[in-house]
C-alpha positions in Angstrom: -0.1 -31.0 -70.2 1.9 -33.9 -68.8 1.8 -32.5 -65.3 -1.9 -31.5 -65.3 -4.9 -33.2 -63.9 -8.6 -32.9 -63.3 -9.3 -30.9 -60.1 -12.6 -32.8 -59.5 -12.4 -34.0 -55.9 -9.0 -32.4 -55.3 -8.4 -31.9 -51.5 -5.5 -29.4 -50.9 -5.0 -30.8 -47.4 -4.2 -34.3 -48.8 -1.6 -33.0 -51.3 2.0 -34.1 -50.6 4.0 -31.4 -49.0 7.0 -30.1 -51.0 10.2 -28.8 -49.4 13.5 -27.8 -50.8 16.5 -28.7 -48.6 19.6 -26.6 -49.1 23.2 -27.6 -48.3 23.5 -25.3 -45.3 20.4 -26.8 -43.6 17.9 -24.2 -44.7 14.5 -25.5 -45.9 12.0 -23.8 -48.1 8.4 -25.3 -47.8 6.0 -23.3 -50.0 2.2 -23.6 -49.6 0.4 -26.1 -51.8 -1.2 -23.3 -53.8 2.3 -22.3 -54.9 3.0 -25.6 -56.7 -0.4 -27.1 -57.5 -1.8 -24.3 -59.7 -5.2 -23.6 -61.1 -4.8 -23.2 -64.8 -8.4 -23.5 -66.1 -11.9 -24.4 -64.7 -11.5 -27.9 -63.2 -7.8 -28.2 -64.2 -4.7 -28.0 -62.0 -1.1 -28.4 -62.9 2.1 -29.1 -61.0 4.1 -26.0 -60.9 7.4 -27.7 -61.5 9.1 -30.1 -63.9 11.9 -32.5 -64.0 15.4 -31.5 -65.1 18.5 -33.6 -66.0 21.2 -33.9 -63.3 23.4 -32.0 -63.1 21.4 -29.1 -64.4 19.9 -25.7 -63.5 16.9 -25.6 -61.2 14.5 -22.7 -61.1 12.2 -21.6 -58.3 9.7 -19.7 -60.3 7.8 -16.5 -59.5 4.6 -18.3 -58.3 6.5 -20.4 -55.9 8.4 -17.2 -54.6 5.1 -15.4 -53.9 4.5 -14.4 -50.2 8.2 -14.6 -49.4 11.0 -12.1 -49.3 14.0 -13.1 -51.3 17.6 -11.8 -50.9 20.4 -12.6 -53.4 23.8 -11.9 -52.0 26.0 -12.2 -55.1 29.2 -11.1 -53.3 28.9 -14.0 -50.8 27.1 -16.4 -53.3 24.2 -16.8 -50.8 20.4 -16.9 -51.1 18.2 -15.9 -48.3 14.4 -16.1 -47.9 11.7 -15.7 -45.3 7.9 -15.6 -45.3 6.6 -12.1 -46.1 4.6 -10.2 -43.5 3.2 -7.8 -46.1 -0.5 -8.3 -47.1 -0.4 -6.0 -50.1 1.1 -2.8 -51.4 -1.6 -0.1 -51.1 -1.8 3.0 -53.3 -0.1 5.0 -50.4 3.2 3.5 -51.5 2.8 4.2 -55.2 1.3 7.7 -54.9 
């Protein structure tokens, strides 16, 4: 619970903005709700943790939500863009 805090008085609009800057100039700036997460009544946690350098970094599933991700293994490239989908309705699944 090292990265958790009381949500009393929390104002999302005042939260620091997070952005990942990639070597080719791309930038991923997820919404606050993707990295300050409700975990219980009145408790929020940061949705990331520190890692030793050099090491592996992970952009988790909550942070990836509402984005389309493309992994091009042949060219060793990662692509992403905001999703325009609102939801997948039952028409898609039958």
